[in-house]
C-alpha positions, 0 to 999 in steps of 0.5 A, spaced: 422 404 867 422 398 872 415 397 875 415 395 883 411 389 885 409 387 892 414 381 893 408 377 896 403 378 890 408 377 885 409 370 888 401 368 889 400 361 886 407 360 885 410 360 892 405 363 896 397 362 898 392 367 899 391 370 906 383 369 905 381 362 902 373 361 901 368 361 895 362 366 896 355 364 894 351 368 890 351 375 893 355 374 899 362 376 896 361 384 899 359 381 905 365 376 906 370 381 904 367 386 909 367 381 914 375 379 913 377 386 913 373 388 920 377 382 923 384 384 920 383 391 923 380 389 929 386 383 931 391 388 928 389 393 933 388 388 939 394 384 938 399 390 937 406 388 941 404 380 940 408 379 934 403 376 930 405 375 923 399 373 919 392 373 920 389 368 915 381 367 914 378 360 911 370 360 910 366 354 910 358 353 910 358 352 917 365 355 920 369 362 919 376 359 921 381 365 923 389 362 923 394 367 927 401 366 926 405 368 932 412 368 935 408 368 942 403 364 942 402 363 950 401 371 950 395 370 946 392 363 948 393 365 956 392 361 962 388 354 960 386 357 954 382 363 956 385 368 952 384 365 946 376 363 948 375 371 949 378 373 943 374 368 939 368 371 943 370 378 941 370 376 934 363 373 934 361 379 937 364 384 932 361 380 926 354 380 929 354 387 931 355 389 923 350 383 921 356 379 918 355 372 921 350 367 920 347 364 926 349 357 923 356 359 922 361 358 928 367 362 929 374 358 930 380 361 932 387 357 931 394 359 934 400 357 930 407 358 933 413 361 928 419 357 930 424 362 927 421 369 928 428 372 926 427 370 919 420 372 919 419 379 915 413 381 919 416 380 926 422 383 924 419 389 922 415 390 929 421 389 932 424 395 929 418 399 930 418 397 937 425 400 938 424 406 934 418 407 939 422 406 945 427 412 942 433 408 940 437 411 935 435 409 928 442 407 926 443 402 931 436 399 931 437 398 923 444 395 924 442 390 930 436 388 926 440 386 920 445 382 925 440 378 928 437 376 922 443 374 918 445 370 924 439 365 922 442 359 918 436 359 913 437 367 911 441 369 905 439 376 905 436 382 909 434 389 907 431 394 912 429 401 909 426 407 914 423 413 911 421 419 915 423 424 920 429 420 922 432 422 929 427 428 929 430 431 923 426 437 920 426 434 913 424 427 912 429 422 908 431 415 907 436 410 911 437 404 907 441 398 910 442 391 907 446 385 908 447 379 903 442 379 897 435 379 895 433 377 888 426 380 887 425 378 880 426 371 881 419 367 882 422 361 886 426 366 891 423 366 897 423 373 899 418 375 905 416 382 905 413 387 910 411 394 911 409 398 918 409 405 921 412 407 927 408 412 930 413 418 933 411 424 937 413 428 930 410 424 925 410 417 922 416 413 920 415 408 915 419 401 916 420 396 910 423 389 911 425 384 906 428 377 908 431 372 903 431 365 905 433 362 899 430 358 893 424 354 893 423 348 888 417 344 886 418 339 891 419 344 897 413 349 895 410 350 902 403 353 900 
C-alpha cells in the first residue's frame, strides 16, 4: 500500500525550511509552541481574504519576528503603515493576555510581497474558496483556476481537488482536475501544496491544490 505524505513535510531540510525557527531555553518549549499556535490562529482569522500564503515565526532572546507572505501587502500595511502597527500591537496584546511574552521581548512584524500569486498553492486555494463561497459553479471555478495557474511560465503542473456536497448535492463526492504533471515522490521537485475549507450553507467543501514548479538543484535551493 502506498503512504500519502504531506508534500511540504516530505521536503523539509531538502527544499523547504521550517515555518517556526527558534531554539527553546530549558522549560520554554511548550510556552513557545503555544504562542506560535495562538499567533497563527489569530492571523488566519484576522487576515482572511487578504491572500496570505505563509506565516513564519522567528524567535531570538530579544524579539519575536512574525513574517507574513502575501500578494496584497498594501492591504495589510495600510496608509503610512498604520495597519501593520495595529496588527503588531494586537499580537503583543494577545501574547501578554495569555502570559506568553517576556517583558524584555519585542514583537516585530515583516510583510513580504509574493510576486507571482498564481504559482502559490495557498493563494490559489483561497481563490477557489472565494469562488465557491460566492456560489459560482464549482466546475467553472476549478477549470478557470487551472487555466490561470498554467498561464504562468514557471508552472509545469497543477491539480485541484474538491471534496464535499458539491453543488448542494445530497451525497458528497470528489471532483479532481489536473493539467501538466505533479511528481510527488521526487525530492527535488518543487511541489507547493495547500488545503482549505470553503464554508457553505449546507456544509464545508474541502479544497486541495498542488502546484509543480519544476525541479530545483543544489545551487538554486531557496530555503
